[in-house]
N, C-alpha and C positions, 0 to 999 in steps of 0.2 A: 583499730583506730588510731588516726593518724596524730600523731604530737606536733604542739606547738613547737617551731623552730627557734624563734625569737621574738622579740617584741616587735618586729615588724609585720607579721602576719595579726599581731594584736589590734594595731593602728589600722590594718586594712579592716576586719571585722567592725571596729568601733566607726570607719567611716561610713561604711553600708548599713550599719544600724541607725547612723544619723539620717540617712536617705531616706531607709524605711520611717523613721518615725516624722521625717518631713511629710513624707507623703500620707501617711495615716491622718496627720492632722489637719491636711488640708481635701482629703479627698470626700468623695459623695457617698452616702450608706451603700453598698454591695457593689462599689467599682473594683474591678477586676485589678489586679497588681498589675503594674505596667512591666511590658518585657524588659525594658531596661534595667529593672531590678531584679526579675529573676534573673538576668545574665550575672548582674554584680555577685547576686549570693551564689550561684554556679561558679564564679571566678574564685569562689574562697577554697571549693574543694579541695585544691593540692595541700591545703595548709591546716584545713579541719575536718572534722570527720563529718557527714551529712545530719549526724544526730545533733552536734554542737551548733551547725550553722542555723537549723531549725529552730532549736530552744533559744539562740540568742537573737536572732531575728523575728520569733513568733510565727514561722511559716509551717505548712503543712509538710509532714516529714515526707509521705510519699510522693506529694506532687513534686517536691524539689529532688528526691532521689531519683525519680522520671527522668526530670528535666536534665539533671547532672548525667544520667546516663546516655540519653539521647545526644547530649551534646557531644559525649565519647565517641558515639558510633557516625557522627558527622565529620570527624577529624579524617584526614588521610590514613589509611591501612599504611603499616611500616611496610617499607620496601627491603627486599634483600639486594644487597650489593656484595657480590664476590671479587677480592681484591688476589691475583696472584702476585705477589712480590717476594717469592724466595729469591732471585736473585740479588736484590738489596740487602740481604742479612748474613750475617758470617755464622759459622757454625753454633749449633746448641739448640736446644729443643725450647720454643715459648708458646703460650696460648693464653690469651687477652680476652678475658669477657667483660663489657661494658653494657650498662643501662643507663641510656639519659634520663632526663627529669619527665620526660612526656612518656617513658615506658619504652622506646625501640632500644633492641637490641643488636650488639656489634660483637662478633667472635673475630679475633684474627688468632690463626694457628699459624706456626712457621715450623720448621726443621731448623732455626738459626734465632739467634737473640734478636732484640726489638732496636732498629736503629734511631736516632733522634727524631728523624724526620717524621717517624709514627706519632710522636707527640702534637704535631701539627694535626695530624687527621683525627686523633683522638679530641683534640680541642674544638675542631670544627664539628665533630659528631655531637658531643655534649652541650654546644652553644645552640645548635641547630632545633632542641626540644623546648627551649625556653621561649 
């Protein structure tokens, strides 16, 4: 289960709930949920579990789960990038394993200490997933 990280996700959930309430109050009977509302609900998945989203927004759990999964399959698959930077490092062993917010993984293994320039590489990698 995904935990709520701070009050910011609560604001997101409330904003989407308001959109759904507005749509429900003006829709004609049996109108399908607009794609924009499904997307807004799926956007909450990094901060909330599918169960929490479906309960709060009064959505069919299985339909929401299917849309979230389909959306994750549409995103670009992770690419492997190998960096050979042995000459940049001094002596010593080092292994860095990082996972971005989007789920991409970066592993740096050297026979040396990590230079300060690697911090810029790591920051770029982590920011790319947002």
